[in-house]
ZAZA-921291 format. One record per residue (C-alpha): residue number from 1; z, y, x. Coordinates in steps of 0.2 Angstrom, whole numbers, plus 5000, padded with zeros to 4 digits. Example, Ala and Ser with C-alpha at 12.3 -4.5 7.8 and 13.67 -1.06 7.14 Angstrom:
2
  num    pz    py    px
    1  5039  4978  5062
    2  5036  4995  5068
END
This chain:
250
  num    pz    py    px
    1  5362  4796  5040
    2  5344  4793  5043
    3  5333  4808  5045
    4  5316  4808  5040
    5  5304  4821  5048
    6  5291  4830  5037
    7  5273  4828  5042
    8  5261  4842  5040
    9  5245  4838  5033
   10  5230  4847  5040
   11  5216  4851  5027
   12  5199  4855  5034
   13  5188  4864  5021
   14  5169  4862  5025
   15  5156  4872  5016
   16  5139  4866  5014
   17  5125  4878  5016
   18  5119  4885  4999
   19  5102  4879  4996
   20  5091  4885  4982
   21  5080  4874  4972
   22  5062  4877  4969
   23  5065  4888  4953
   24  5078  4899  4962
   25  5067  4901  4978
   26  5052  4906  4967
   27  5063  4919  4957
   28  5070  4926  4974
   29  5053  4928  4981
   30  5046  4936  4965
   31  5060  4949  4966
   32  5057  4952  4984
   33  5038  4954  4981
   34  5042  4966  4967
   35  5054  4976  4977
   36  5043  4977  4992
   37  5029  4983  4981
   38  5039  4999  4977
   39  5049  5001  4994
   40  5041  5003  5006
   41  5024  5000  5001
   42  5023  5010  4985
   43  5030  5025  4994
   44  5018  5023  5008
   45  5003  5022  4996
   46  5008  5038  4988
   47  5011  5047  5004
   48  4995  5040  5011
   49  4985  5047  4996
   50  4993  5064  4997
   51  4992  5066  5016
   52  4973  5061  5016
   53  4970  5074  5002
   54  4973  5087  5015
   55  4955  5083  5021
   56  4949  5094  5007
   57  4956  5109  5017
   58  4945  5105  5032
   59  4949  5099  5049
   60  4964  5110  5053
   61  4972  5107  5037
   62  4970  5088  5038
   63  4975  5086  5057
   64  4990  5097  5055
   65  4996  5086  5040
   66  4994  5070  5050
   67  4997  5077  5068
   68  5015  5073  5068
   69  5012  5055  5065
   70  4998  5054  5078
   71  5009  5062  5091
   72  5023  5050  5089
   73  5028  5040  5104
   74  5017  5024  5102
   75  5032  5011  5104
   76  5041  5020  5089
   77  5025  5022  5079
   78  5020  5003  5082
   79  5038  4998  5077
   80  5038  5008  5061
   81  5020  5002  5057
   82  5026  4983  5059
   83  5043  4985  5050
   84  5039  4996  5036
   85  5020  4993  5032
   86  5013  4977  5041
   87  5027  4965  5038
   88  5030  4970  5019
   89  5012  4971  5016
   90  5009  4954  5023
   91  5022  4946  5012
   92  5017  4956  4996
   93  4999  4952  4999
   94  5001  4933  5002
   95  5013  4930  4989
   96  5004  4941  4977
   97  4989  4929  4979
   98  5000  4915  4975
   99  5006  4923  4959
  100  4988  4927  4954
  101  4982  4910  4957
  102  4996  4903  4946
  103  4994  4915  4932
  104  4985  4911  4916
  105  4975  4925  4909
  106  4973  4924  4890
  107  4964  4940  4887
  108  4950  4930  4878
  109  4963  4925  4864
  110  4974  4940  4865
  111  4966  4957  4870
  112  4982  4967  4870
  113  4984  4980  4883
  114  4998  4971  4892
  115  4987  4956  4894
  116  4972  4966  4901
  117  4983  4976  4913
  118  4991  4959  4919
  119  4973  4953  4922
  120  4968  4969  4931
  121  4984  4969  4942
  122  4979  4952  4948
  123  4960  4956  4950
  124  4964  4972  4960
  125  4976  4962  4971
  126  4962  4952  4977
  127  4951  4967  4981
  128  4964  4977  4989
  129  4969  4963  5001
  130  4951  4962  5008
  131  4949  4981  5007
  132  4965  4985  5016
  133  4961  4972  5030
  134  4944  4981  5032
  135  4951  4998  5032
  136  4965  4995  5044
  137  4953  4985  5056
  138  4940  4999  5056
  139  4951  5013  5058
  140  4966  5007  5067
  141  4959  4994  5079
  142  4941  4997  5081
  143  4940  5015  5076
  144  4949  5032  5080
  145  4960  5025  5094
  146  4946  5016  5103
  147  4930  5027  5100
  148  4924  5037  5114
  149  4917  5054  5109
  150  4906  5066  5119
  151  4915  5081  5127
  152  4923  5093  5115
  153  4913  5106  5107
  154  4914  5118  5092
  155  4900  5119  5080
  156  4898  5138  5077
  157  4892  5135  5059
  158  4907  5125  5053
  159  4920  5128  5066
  160  4923  5109  5067
  161  4929  5102  5084
  162  4921  5087  5090
  163  4935  5078  5100
  164  4941  5061  5104
  165  4958  5066  5097
  166  4950  5073  5080
  167  4954  5060  5067
  168  4945  5072  5054
  169  4929  5071  5065
  170  4931  5052  5066
  171  4932  5050  5047
  172  4918  5062  5044
  173  4907  5053  5056
  174  4911  5037  5048
  175  4908  5041  5030
  176  4896  5056  5030
  177  4881  5052  5019
  178  4886  5034  5018
  179  4886  5031  4999
  180  4887  5012  5001
  181  4903  5013  5011
  182  4909  5027  5000
  183  4907  5015  4985
  184  4918  5003  4994
  185  4931  5017  4996
  186  4929  5023  4978
  187  4933  5006  4972
  188  4947  5004  4984
  189  4955  5020  4978
  190  4953  5015  4960
  191  4961  4998  4963
  192  4976  5005  4973
  193  4979  5019  4960
  194  4979  5006  4946
  195  4989  4993  4955
  196  5002  5006  4960
  197  5004  5014  4943
  198  5004  4997  4933
  199  5015  4989  4946
  200  5029  5003  4945
  201  5029  5001  4926
  202  5031  4982  4927
  203  5044  4984  4941
  204  5055  4995  4929
  205  5054  4981  4916
  206  5057  4966  4928
  207  5072  4975  4935
  208  5080  4980  4918
  209  5077  4999  4922
  210  5067  5002  4906
  211  5075  4992  4891
  212  5067  4993  4874
  213  5050  4998  4868
  214  5052  5016  4868
  215  5059  5017  4886
  216  5044  5006  4891
  217  5031  5017  4882
  218  5038  5032  4890
  219  5038  5024  4907
  220  5020  5019  4904
  221  5015  5037  4901
  222  5024  5043  4917
  223  5017  5030  4929
  224  4999  5031  4921
  225  4999  5049  4924
  226  5005  5046  4942
  227  4991  5033  4944
  228  4978  5045  4938
  229  4984  5059  4949
  230  4983  5047  4964
  231  4965  5042  4959
  232  4960  5060  4957
  233  4967  5064  4974
  234  4958  5049  4982
  235  4942  5051  4973
  236  4941  5069  4979
  237  4945  5064  4997
  238  4932  5051  4998
  239  4919  5062  4989
  240  4922  5076  5002
  241  4920  5064  5016
  242  4904  5056  5010
  243  4896  5072  5003
  244  4900  5084  5018
  245  4886  5084  5031
  246  4891  5079  5048
  247  4886  5093  5060
  248  4888  5082  5075
  249  4877  5068  5070
  250  4861  5068  5081
END
């Protein structure tokens, strides 16, 4: 008898890396842009407006509200700022400009509310990018953390403490009586409040959270109310800083 041995075949399966085409890549980036606009950026904007509103209660109120952040270990603070604010903001801002440049506004032919809001969302994105760069640069890199103040003293009339560690004093010194800069901040507050409220509304539509006209109309009311509330807080905060006399100004 002749014996025949069985040969085992080895099958090698190779998988090529999945590559997205231009349309898929653009869809992914738009979704990521939308998501980052809500978390973490949307949450940060809302928190920023609320915490800064403690300025209305004076120096002690404001610095007690933001003191925990300023006293955080610097390596941890910088890591959080980069990962949860700077990096998402950079992508959201740059890709938002790409979307804005590709958008075709047709408010001249169709003056519907959605078309107007679409155009305003794009316009506010341009202003906010410039405003945020200025705001961060003037407060974070060339402002409170680098400015040298005169020795601490307490103004007897107001009880304000002039100190290198007083961020309230720094903001008051920066904006008190400066209505031109105040106008820049007022417009920044209005742009951020609208961009946030309208962005939240469009996010819910794009992600299928609000389906149908009724749900979308209800969401519009809710997010418009939130946007107006943030606008009121921000406007009151800037008004307080601009209209409050600086007792330490020579």
